[in-house]
TORPA-4810 file (N, C-alpha, C, O; in nm, 3 decimals):
<nodes>
NODE_1_-1.529_2.830_1.762_-1.641_2.888_1.693_-1.734_2.948_1.797_-1.746_2.898_1.908_M
NODE_2_-1.796_3.054_1.758_-1.883_3.124_1.853_-2.022_3.140_1.794_-2.041_3.156_1.674_A
NODE_3_-2.118_3.136_1.883_-2.256_3.162_1.844_-2.304_3.277_1.931_-2.285_3.276_2.052_I
NODE_4_-2.365_3.374_1.870_-2.414_3.488_1.946_-2.478_3.588_1.853_-2.502_3.559_1.736_G
NODE_5_-2.505_3.703_1.905_-2.562_3.807_1.822_-2.491_3.938_1.853_-2.435_3.957_1.961_S
NODE_6_-2.495_4.025_1.757_-2.431_4.155_1.770_-2.518_4.254_1.695_-2.572_4.224_1.589_W
NODE_7_-2.531_4.370_1.750_-2.599_4.476_1.677_-2.541_4.608_1.721_-2.490_4.622_1.832_S
NODE_8_-2.549_4.700_1.635_-2.498_4.832_1.667_-2.481_4.913_1.542_-2.437_4.862_1.438_G
NODE_9_-2.515_5.036_1.550_-2.503_5.126_1.438_-2.372_5.203_1.455_-2.343_5.252_1.565_Y
NODE_10_-2.294_5.213_1.349_-2.166_5.283_1.351_-2.065_5.219_1.446_-1.976_5.287_1.496_N
NODE_11_-2.079_5.089_1.471_-1.983_5.017_1.552_-1.889_4.943_1.458_-1.924_4.915_1.343_S
NODE_12_-1.770_4.911_1.506_-1.673_4.839_1.426_-1.663_4.696_1.475_-1.664_4.670_1.595_K
NODE_13_-1.653_4.602_1.381_-1.634_4.462_1.415_-1.498_4.418_1.364_-1.458_4.452_1.252_I
NODE_14_-1.426_4.342_1.447_-1.295_4.290_1.411_-1.293_4.140_1.431_-1.336_4.090_1.536_T
NODE_15_-1.243_4.066_1.331_-1.219_3.924_1.342_-1.070_3.906_1.322_-1.017_3.934_1.214_V
NODE_16_-1.000_3.859_1.426_-0.855_3.849_1.420_-0.809_3.735_1.511_-0.763_3.759_1.623_D
NODE_17_-0.822_3.613_1.463_-0.781_3.498_1.542_-0.826_3.369_1.477_-0.881_3.369_1.367_G
NODE_18_-0.803_3.259_1.546_-0.843_3.129_1.496_-0.991_3.110_1.525_-1.028_3.040_1.619_D
NODE_19_-1.074_3.173_1.443_-1.218_3.172_1.466_-1.290_3.136_1.337_-1.241_3.162_1.227_A
NODE_20_-1.406_3.076_1.353_-1.498_3.055_1.242_-1.626_3.129_1.277_-1.691_3.098_1.377_A
NODE_21_-1.661_3.227_1.196_-1.775_3.314_1.223_-1.879_3.293_1.114_-1.847_3.299_0.995_V
NODE_22_-2.003_3.269_1.155_-2.114_3.254_1.061_-2.210_3.369_1.088_-2.284_3.367_1.186_F
NODE_23_-2.208_3.469_1.001_-2.288_3.590_1.021_-2.408_3.588_0.928_-2.399_3.552_0.811_A
NODE_24_-2.522_3.629_0.983_-2.645_3.635_0.905_-2.716_3.765_0.942_-2.731_3.797_1.059_K
NODE_25_-2.758_3.838_0.842_-2.829_3.963_0.865_-2.972_3.934_0.912_-3.033_3.835_0.872_A
NODE_26_-3.022_4.021_0.996_-3.158_4.004_1.046_-3.262_4.047_0.942_-3.381_4.018_0.957_S
NODE_27_-3.216_4.114_0.838_-3.306_4.161_0.733_-3.228_4.167_0.603_-3.107_4.190_0.605_S
NODE_28_-3.293_4.148_0.492_-3.225_4.154_0.362_-3.175_4.293_0.330_-3.097_4.310_0.236_S
NODE_29_-3.219_4.394_0.403_-3.173_4.530_0.377_-3.043_4.563_0.452_-2.992_4.675_0.441_S
NODE_30_-2.990_4.466_0.528_-2.865_4.488_0.602_-2.758_4.392_0.555_-2.788_4.281_0.511_F
NODE_31_-2.632_4.434_0.565_-2.520_4.346_0.541_-2.495_4.267_0.669_-2.513_4.321_0.779_Q
NODE_32_-2.453_4.140_0.659_-2.432_4.062_0.781_-2.328_4.122_0.875_-2.348_4.123_0.996_P
NODE_33_-2.217_4.171_0.822_-2.112_4.222_0.909_-2.092_4.372_0.893_-2.020_4.432_0.972_I
NODE_34_-2.151_4.434_0.798_-2.143_4.579_0.791_-2.050_4.628_0.682_-1.985_4.549_0.613_G
NODE_35_-2.044_4.759_0.666_-1.964_4.818_0.559_-1.815_4.799_0.585_-1.771_4.785_0.699_P
NODE_36_-1.736_4.799_0.475_-1.593_4.776_0.484_-1.522_4.876_0.575_-1.427_4.839_0.643_E
NODE_37_-1.567_5.000_0.579_-1.499_5.099_0.663_-1.526_5.076_0.811_-1.466_5.143_0.895_N
NODE_38_-1.613_4.983_0.845_-1.644_4.950_0.984_-1.606_4.806_1.016_-1.642_4.753_1.121_K
NODE_39_-1.532_4.741_0.926_-1.501_4.600_0.941_-1.352_4.578_0.926_-1.288_4.634_0.836_T
NODE_40_-1.296_4.497_1.015_-1.156_4.458_1.007_-1.149_4.306_1.014_-1.159_4.247_1.122_S
NODE_41_-1.132_4.243_0.899_-1.128_4.097_0.891_-0.984_4.058_0.862_-0.942_4.054_0.746_L
NODE_42_-0.908_4.028_0.967_-0.765_4.004_0.955_-0.728_3.856_0.950_-0.644_3.815_0.870_N
NODE_43_-0.791_3.775_1.036_-0.756_3.634_1.046_-0.878_3.556_1.095_-0.932_3.586_1.201_K
NODE_44_-0.919_3.459_1.017_-1.033_3.376_1.056_-1.108_3.327_0.934_-1.076_3.364_0.821_G
NODE_45_-1.208_3.245_0.959_-1.298_3.198_0.854_-1.431_3.269_0.879_-1.491_3.253_0.985_V
NODE_46_-1.476_3.346_0.781_-1.595_3.427_0.800_-1.696_3.397_0.689_-1.667_3.415_0.570_V
NODE_47_-1.814_3.350_0.730_-1.926_3.332_0.637_-2.022_3.448_0.657_-2.068_3.472_0.769_F
NODE_48_-2.052_3.518_0.549_-2.155_3.622_0.550_-2.268_3.568_0.463_-2.262_3.575_0.340_Q
NODE_49_-2.369_3.515_0.528_-2.474_3.446_0.455_-2.419_3.314_0.402_-2.372_3.231_0.480_G
NODE_50_-2.423_3.294_0.271_-2.376_3.169_0.212_-2.236_3.181_0.150_-2.188_3.087_0.088_T
NODE_51_-2.171_3.296_0.167_-2.039_3.319_0.110_-1.935_3.327_0.221_-1.942_3.413_0.308_T
NODE_52_-1.839_3.234_0.216_-1.734_3.231_0.318_-1.599_3.262_0.259_-1.571_3.230_0.143_G
NODE_53_-1.513_3.326_0.339_-1.378_3.360_0.298_-1.282_3.332_0.412_-1.314_3.356_0.529_T
NODE_54_-1.165_3.280_0.379_-1.058_3.264_0.476_-0.973_3.390_0.471_-0.924_3.429_0.365_V
NODE_55_-0.956_3.454_0.587_-0.874_3.575_0.598_-0.745_3.541_0.671_-0.748_3.483_0.779_Y
NODE_56_-0.632_3.578_0.611_-0.504_3.550_0.675_-0.474_3.402_0.675_-0.503_3.331_0.578_G
NODE_57_-0.417_3.354_0.785_-0.378_3.213_0.796_-0.427_3.154_0.929_-0.347_3.128_1.019_S
NODE_58_-0.558_3.132_0.941_-0.612_3.078_1.066_-0.599_2.927_1.076_-0.578_2.858_0.976_P
NODE_59_-0.611_2.877_1.197_-0.624_2.735_1.226_-0.770_2.710_1.263_-0.823_2.775_1.353_T
NODE_60_-0.834_2.618_1.194_-0.975_2.589_1.223_-0.985_2.535_1.366_-0.922_2.435_1.397_L
NODE_61_-1.065_2.600_1.453_-1.066_2.563_1.595_-1.150_2.439_1.628_-1.141_2.388_1.740_P
NODE_62_-1.229_2.391_1.535_-1.314_2.275_1.558_-1.373_2.231_1.425_-1.354_2.297_1.323_G
NODE_63_-1.444_2.119_1.427_-1.509_2.073_1.305_-1.601_2.182_1.250_-1.666_2.254_1.327_D
NODE_64_-1.606_2.193_1.119_-1.691_2.293_1.055_-1.747_2.235_0.926_-1.697_2.136_0.874_A
NODE_65_-1.853_2.300_0.876_-1.920_2.251_0.757_-1.947_2.365_0.660_-1.990_2.474_0.699_E
NODE_66_-1.919_2.338_0.532_-1.964_2.426_0.424_-2.099_2.366_0.382_-2.102_2.263_0.315_I
NODE_67_-2.210_2.430_0.421_-2.341_2.368_0.396_-2.382_2.373_0.250_-2.324_2.447_0.170_P
NODE_68_-2.482_2.294_0.216_-2.539_2.297_0.081_-2.579_2.440_0.048_-2.639_2.509_0.130_S
NODE_69_-2.547_2.484_-0.073_-2.580_2.618_-0.117_-2.477_2.723_-0.080_-2.496_2.841_-0.111_G
NODE_70_-2.367_2.683_-0.014_-2.266_2.779_0.031_-2.134_2.756_-0.041_-2.111_2.650_-0.101_A
NODE_71_-2.047_2.855_-0.035_-1.914_2.849_-0.096_-1.813_2.904_0.004_-1.837_3.005_0.070_I
NODE_72_-1.699_2.835_0.013_-1.587_2.885_0.094_-1.469_2.906_0.001_-1.432_2.816_-0.074_L
NODE_73_-1.410_3.026_0.006_-1.295_3.060_-0.077_-1.172_3.079_0.011_-1.177_3.152_0.111_T
NODE_74_-1.063_3.014_-0.027_-0.933_3.037_0.034_-0.854_3.118_-0.068_-0.808_3.062_-0.168_V
NODE_75_-0.838_3.250_-0.046_-0.772_3.334_-0.146_-0.621_3.308_-0.156_-0.560_3.250_-0.066_P
NODE_76_-0.564_3.350_-0.266_-0.419_3.347_-0.283_-0.354_3.423_-0.167_-0.396_3.534_-0.136_D
NODE_77_-0.254_3.365_-0.105_-0.187_3.427_0.008_-0.241_3.385_0.143_-0.180_3.415_0.246_G
NODE_78_-0.356_3.317_0.144_-0.415_3.268_0.270_-0.386_3.119_0.286_-0.373_3.046_0.188_S
NODE_79_-0.376_3.076_0.412_-0.355_2.936_0.445_-0.454_2.896_0.554_-0.460_2.961_0.658_T
NODE_80_-0.530_2.791_0.529_-0.620_2.736_0.630_-0.558_2.608_0.683_-0.529_2.516_0.607_L
NODE_81_-0.536_2.604_0.816_-0.476_2.486_0.879_-0.585_2.404_0.947_-0.666_2.457_1.024_T
NODE_82_-0.586_2.274_0.917_-0.679_2.179_0.979_-0.597_2.092_1.073_-0.525_2.003_1.027_L
NODE_83_-0.605_2.115_1.205_-0.527_2.036_1.300_-0.573_1.890_1.305_-0.682_1.856_1.259_P
NODE_84_-0.488_1.805_1.361_-0.519_1.665_1.378_-0.654_1.648_1.450_-0.678_1.712_1.552_N
NODE_85_-0.740_1.563_1.395_-0.870_1.537_1.456_-0.980_1.633_1.415_-1.095_1.615_1.454_G
NODE_86_-0.948_1.735_1.336_-1.046_1.834_1.290_-1.087_1.801_1.147_-1.003_1.770_1.063_I
NODE_87_-1.219_1.809_1.120_-1.271_1.782_0.986_-1.349_1.902_0.934_-1.434_1.957_1.003_T
NODE_88_-1.318_1.941_0.811_-1.396_2.040_0.738_-1.481_1.962_0.639_-1.428_1.900_0.547_L
NODE_89_-1.613_1.965_0.656_-1.704_1.893_0.567_-1.754_1.988_0.460_-1.812_2.093_0.489_T
NODE_90_-1.730_1.950_0.335_-1.773_2.031_0.221_-1.897_1.968_0.159_-1.890_1.860_0.099_N
NODE_91_-2.011_2.037_0.173_-2.135_1.987_0.114_-2.173_2.062_-0.013_-2.276_2.033_-0.075_K
NODE_92_-2.090_2.160_-0.054_-2.124_2.236_-0.175_-1.999_2.268_-0.255_-1.963_2.194_-0.347_E
NODE_93_-1.930_2.382_-0.222_-1.820_2.428_-0.306_-1.708_2.489_-0.222_-1.731_2.579_-0.141_L
NODE_94_-1.587_2.437_-0.243_-1.466_2.489_-0.180_-1.374_2.535_-0.292_-1.330_2.455_-0.374_L
NODE_95_-1.344_2.665_-0.294_-1.258_2.725_-0.397_-1.124_2.757_-0.331_-1.116_2.843_-0.244_E
NODE_96_-1.017_2.687_-0.374_-0.887_2.707_-0.312_-0.789_2.771_-0.410_-0.753_2.713_-0.512_N
NODE_97_-0.747_2.893_-0.375_-0.642_2.963_-0.449_-0.516_2.973_-0.364_-0.411_3.014_-0.413_Y
NODE_98_-0.526_2.934_-0.237_-0.416_2.944_-0.143_-0.369_2.806_-0.102_-0.336_2.723_-0.186_G
NODE_99_-0.367_2.782_0.033_-0.322_2.653_0.085_-0.419_2.603_0.192_-0.473_2.681_0.270_K
NODE_100_-0.440_2.472_0.193_-0.512_2.405_0.301_-0.420_2.294_0.349_-0.394_2.197_0.277_I
NODE_101_-0.372_2.310_0.472_-0.268_2.221_0.523_-0.310_2.161_0.658_-0.413_2.197_0.714_I
NODE_102_-0.227_2.070_0.708_-0.245_2.017_0.842_-0.276_1.868_0.841_-0.293_1.807_0.736_G
NODE_103_-0.283_1.812_0.963_-0.308_1.670_0.982_-0.457_1.638_0.988_-0.494_1.521_1.000_A
NODE_104_-0.544_1.739_0.980_-0.688_1.719_0.977_-0.733_1.674_0.840_-0.650_1.641_0.755_G
NODE_105_-0.865_1.673_0.817_-0.917_1.619_0.692_-1.030_1.704_0.637_-1.097_1.778_0.709_A
NODE_106_-1.049_1.692_0.506_-1.165_1.748_0.437_-1.253_1.630_0.398_-1.209_1.539_0.328_I
NODE_107_-1.378_1.633_0.443_-1.477_1.534_0.399_-1.549_1.599_0.282_-1.635_1.685_0.300_Q
NODE_108_-1.515_1.555_0.161_-1.567_1.622_0.041_-1.690_1.550_-0.012_-1.681_1.440_-0.067_N
NODE_109_-1.805_1.613_0.006_-1.931_1.563_-0.048_-1.985_1.659_-0.154_-2.101_1.650_-0.193_N
NODE_110_-1.901_1.750_-0.199_-1.940_1.850_-0.297_-1.834_1.861_-0.405_-1.789_1.760_-0.460_G
NODE_111_-1.793_1.985_-0.434_-1.692_2.012_-0.536_-1.580_2.095_-0.474_-1.604_2.191_-0.402_V
NODE_112_-1.457_2.055_-0.503_-1.340_2.132_-0.465_-1.270_2.175_-0.593_-1.232_2.092_-0.675_I
NODE_113_-1.254_2.306_-0.610_-1.171_2.360_-0.719_-1.039_2.401_-0.656_-1.032_2.503_-0.587_N
NODE_114_-0.934_2.322_-0.680_-0.802_2.349_-0.622_-0.714_2.416_-0.727_-0.628_2.351_-0.787_D
NODE_115_-0.736_2.545_-0.748_-0.667_2.620_-0.852_-0.516_2.628_-0.828_-0.439_2.637_-0.924_Y
NODE_116_-0.473_2.624_-0.702_-0.332_2.642_-0.669_-0.259_2.510_-0.644_-0.139_2.510_-0.620_S
NODE_117_-0.332_2.397_-0.650_-0.275_2.267_-0.613_-0.213_2.277_-0.474_-0.106_2.221_-0.448_A
NODE_118_-0.281_2.350_-0.385_-0.227_2.380_-0.253_-0.292_2.304_-0.139_-0.280_2.346_-0.024_G
NODE_119_-0.360_2.193_-0.167_-0.422_2.116_-0.060_-0.331_1.999_-0.025_-0.310_1.908_-0.106_I
NODE_120_-0.277_2.002_0.097_-0.197_1.889_0.144_-0.267_1.813_0.257_-0.219_1.707_0.298_S
NODE_121_-0.379_1.865_0.306_-0.459_1.793_0.405_-0.524_1.673_0.336_-0.540_1.673_0.214_A
NODE_122_-0.560_1.572_0.412_-0.626_1.454_0.358_-0.765_1.490_0.309_-0.840_1.560_0.376_T
NODE_123_-0.800_1.441_0.190_-0.934_1.462_0.135_-1.002_1.325_0.123_-0.953_1.235_0.055_V
NODE_124_-1.117_1.313_0.191_-1.198_1.191_0.187_-1.332_1.221_0.122_-1.366_1.338_0.102_N
NODE_125_-1.407_1.117_0.089_-1.542_1.135_0.037_-1.548_1.116_-0.113_-1.447_1.101_-0.181_G
NODE_126_-1.670_1.118_-0.163_-1.694_1.091_-0.304_-1.718_1.214_-0.388_-1.769_1.203_-0.500_G
NODE_127_-1.683_1.331_-0.337_-1.705_1.454_-0.413_-1.605_1.469_-0.527_-1.519_1.384_-0.549_G
NODE_128_-1.620_1.577_-0.599_-1.538_1.605_-0.717_-1.424_1.699_-0.678_-1.444_1.796_-0.604_I
NODE_129_-1.303_1.669_-0.727_-1.188_1.758_-0.710_-1.140_1.797_-0.848_-1.107_1.712_-0.930_I
NODE_130_-1.136_1.929_-0.872_-1.091_1.978_-1.002_-0.962_2.055_-0.982_-0.906_2.106_-1.079_I
</nodes>
């Protein structure tokens, strides 16, 4: 996971790897990552504000959290791998249409909607699984 800042007009941003990116716009009049014609989101976990999406089939590089008020979606065709010793903590909403696999764990303190029945990683906690 990386922390930093980026700015630029008419620049292109690419996310293509085992990365978790949390992007926040500096102003409500800007998109966090920019227009689609300037963005290439191929592989990774990308949060733009409070909305997160898994692109491709990344491996989570370290512990991560879906904070209160946020949602992470794993689309159909995407696979999120949680390696051994890695925990994804869900404090709000995890929407799974794809797969969440691996020897890591989900600490569920929120709601998981597993539409695809594609979660084979360990799920702990007192949250709701639908």
